[in-house]
N, C-alpha and C positions, 0 to 999 in steps of 0.2 A: 592942399595935398602935398606931401613930401615926395621926392623922387630920388631914386638911386639907380646906378648902372654898374654892370660888371662886364668887362671885356676879358674873355677867357681864351687865350691863344694856346699854341702848342708847347711853349716853354715857360710862360709866365701868365699871371692873372692879376688884374687890377680892378678894384672896386672904387666907385666915386659916389659920394653923397652930395645932395644939392647944396650943402653948405661949404663944399670944397674939400671936405675930409677925404683922404685917400688911404687905401690899404693895398699893399703889394704882397703877393704870395707866388709860390711856384705854380707849375701847371696843374690844372684840375681835369685834364684830358686823360681818360683811362689808357688811350693808345700811347701816351707819353710816359706815364708813371705807374700804371696799373690801377685797377678799380679801387682798391682799399685806400691807397695813398691819395687818389683823386677825391674820393668821398671825404676823407679826413680834412684835406685842404679846403674844400668847398664849404664844409660845415663850419670850420673855423672862421672863414671869411664871412659867411652869412650871419654867424653869431656876433661878430664884430659890428656888422651893420645894424642888427637888431638891438644891440646894446646902445649904440649911438642914437638910434631912433627912440629908445625909451618906451617902447610899446605903442607908439603912434602908427596908425596905418599909413602905408606908403605904396606908391606905384614904382615897380622896379622892372628893369629889362636886363635879362641875362643873355648875353650874346656869346656864343661858344663855338669853337671849331669842332667840338666833339659831336655836334648834332648831325644826324643823317636825315635829311628831309624826306627821303624815300621811306624810311622806317623810324620815325621819331619817338614812338610811344615810350620806349624804355628810358631814353634820356629825359624826356619831358616829365615822366613820373619821378625819376631820380631827383631832378632839380626841385620839383614841387614838394616832394616829401622832405628833402633836406631843408628847404626854406621854412616849411612848417615846423620841423623839429628844432630849428634855430630860434623860433619865436617871432618870425616876421609875419606881419598881417598886411592886408591890402590886396593888391593885384600883382601878378608876375607875368611878364611877357618873356617868352623863350623863343630864340631864333638862332640861326647860324650867325657867326661873328661878322659876316660880310653884309648882311641885310641892312643894319642901321647906317652903314656907310653910304649905301645907295639912297636911303630915305632922308638922311640928315642934309642940311645945307653943306656945300653949295649945290649938290646935284638935285636934291628934292625929288628923287625918283627917276630922273632922266639922265642917262649917261652910263658909264661903266665904273664900277667899284673894283679895285684891285687890291688884294691882300698878298703880301710877300713877307711872311715871317718864317717860322719854322716850316710851315707849309705854304701853299699858294692856292689862289682861287680867284674867279672872276664872276661878277654878277652884273647884268645889264638890264636896263629898263627904259621904256619909252615914255613913262609918266602916266600911262593909261592902263595897259594890260599887265598881267603878271610878269615878273622878271624872268630872265633866263640865266641859268647857272652853267658855268664852264669849269671843269676841274673840281677841286675840293673833295677828292676821293682818297685821302690819306696818301702816305708816301709810297705805297706799293702801286697805286692806281694812277696817281697824278703827282702834284706838287712840283711840277717842272718850274725851274727858275727860282725856287725857294732857297732858304738858308740850308735846308737839308740837301737839296740838289747841288748847291755850291760847295757845301762841305764834302759831300760824297765825291763830287768831281775833282775837288782839290786833293783829297786823300788818295784817290786812285792815280791821279797824275803824279803825286809824290812817289808812290810805290813804283810806278812804271819808270819814272825818271831815275830812281835808285837802282833798279835791277836791269836797266838797259833797254827796255822795250819802248820807252818814251824819251822825249827830249829832256836834256838837263833843265832843272827848274829850281828856283829858290824855295819852292813850296816844301821840299823835303826838309831843309834846315829849319824853316819857319815853323812847320808843324811839329818837328822834334823839340824845338825850344818851347813851344806852347804846351805840349803834352808831357815834356820831360821823358820822352821815349821816341825811338825811331818810328817812322810812319808805318813800317811793316808790323811792328809790335803793337802799335796803337790800333791798327786795323783788326788784328786778331783779337785784341782785348775788347774792342767795341762789338765785334761780331758775337762774342760770348755773353754780352749783356742782354737781359730780357727786353729792355726798352731803350734801344740805342738812339732813337730819333733825335732827341734834344742834344745829345752829346755830339752827334755827327753835325747837326745844324750849327753848333757853336763854332765849328771850324770855318764857317763862312767868313767870319771876321778876319781870319788869317789869309784866306784866299783874296779877299778884297784889298787887304793891305799890300799883299804881293803884287796885285794888279796895279795899284796906284804907284808902287815903286818901280813899275816898268817891266815886270817879269812877263815874258811872252806866253808861257804856258798858262799862267794864272789869267792872263788876258783872254786866252781862248776859252777857259772855263767860264769867265764872267760874260764874254761875248755870247756864248751858247745860252746862258741863263737869260740874258737880255732879249735874245731872239725868241726864246720860248714865251717870255712875258708879253712881248709885242704880238706874237701870234695869238696868244690868249685874248688880248684886248681886241684884236681884229675880229676874231671869231665871235666874241661876245657882242661886239658892236653890230656885226652883220646879222646875228641871230634875232635881234629885235628891230632891224632895219633902220638904224640910226644913220641918216645921211647928212643931216645938218643940225645946227644948234645942239651940240652935245660936247661933253668933256668927260673927264675921268677924275677919280680920286685914288691916291696911292697911300696905302698904310701898311705897316708891318715893321718888324725889327730890322730887316735888311735895309729898307729905305731910311730908317732913323739912324741906323748904325753907320751907314755909308752914304752920305748925301750925294756924292759924286755918282753913285750907282743910280739913285733916284733921279738926278738931273739928266743923266744920259737917257733914261727911259722917258722922262717928260718930253725931252727934245724930239725923240723919235716918234712918240705918239702924236705930237703936234705936227711934225714935219712929214711923216710917212702915212699917218692915218687920217689926217685932216681934222683933228679936234678943233672946234671953234675957239676955244681958249686953252692955254696950257693947263695940264692936269695939276690939281692941288695935292700937295703932300699933307696928309693928316698925321700930325705928330702927337695927338692926344686921342687914341681910340676910345677910351671910356668917356671922354668928353663928347665924342661924336655919338656914342650910344645914348648918352643923356640928352643931347640935342635932338636926336630922333624921337626919344620918348616924349619930350616936351612938344615937339612939332605935331605929334599924333596922340596927344593926351586924351582926346575925345574918341579915339578909335583908329585902328590901323586901316589903310585903304582896303576896300573889299577885295581887290586883286591879290592882296597879301595873305588873306585869311585862308585857313584850311591846309596850307602846305608850307608856307614860308614863315609864319609866326603864329604862336598860340598864346592866348591870354587865360590865366587861371586865377581864381579867387583863393587866396591863401586862407581866408577866414573859414572856407568850407573844406579845407584840406582834410582828407581822411587819414589821420595819423595812426589809426588802428592797423593800417596795412603797411606801415613802414617795415621793410624787411629786416631780418636779423642783423645783417651787417650794419645798417644804419643805426639800429638800436644800440648795438655794441659800441659804435663810434660815439654816440651821444653819452653813454655811460662813462666811457673812457676819458672823454674830453672834459666833461663836467663844468660848465660855466662858460661865459662869453670869452671869445678869443681876443 
């Protein structure tokens, strides 16, 4: 059996085939780019996978930040239909992007998985019962400590520092240089965009750079983000009563883009929360998804079924019910991506 994996975050999407072939695309999350652009990007990616597989059946795992486990049907149907329209056959596992990080080595179901990319979220498990989720409610309901939170905090601090309500900060100049516009103008421009999440999140790199350069205000923004992430890990740990023999994995663009940020959080989790081993930074999320798929090739743990992950047979996909938008996309794209 061949295997493939897709890690679909808030700003970017990566597919990985078991022969090492990778494809990179933008976000396929409707909350980040809109429904039509998300469908187009995902269909293109799935067609690329199908073309490489050459019609062979394969087992795939699509791990996505877009899935709401409380009301998953729409997104599950969307992924299944697009996979069928792309020509993939075999089986498809669909879950939130954080679940395979908990199931893959080194945690193997016991510990706390932390995602800190465009958004943030936490998933904890004791290795026996169903996991418990903290956060992951998009940027209006949660995403504390995330790239979006860092970017928004930095942008507001820059505006406040410029108009006199806040302390002077290097963030104003740094953001202006990054955006080729003053922070006030950038803030108004982003507010007028229909999907500003990824653009605001991109400012997190500027905030982290100013923090590392010693700017006090940027340090306060970063410190608040780290406090929120630590609070999320603590809450997740306590929700499944992990008192010993536990650790965490950290993944996401903020950790990969700023190793110092990741190292600070690792140190605090080990020192303040009593993790038995220092948390592991996962720098290859699609690799972790593929590892989780291989680990559970014979079937997901019973505790995960029904709410956390769903398996579909693509051979039995009912393509007669693909909605008009998906059919239009298939006609417009015409051929493997």
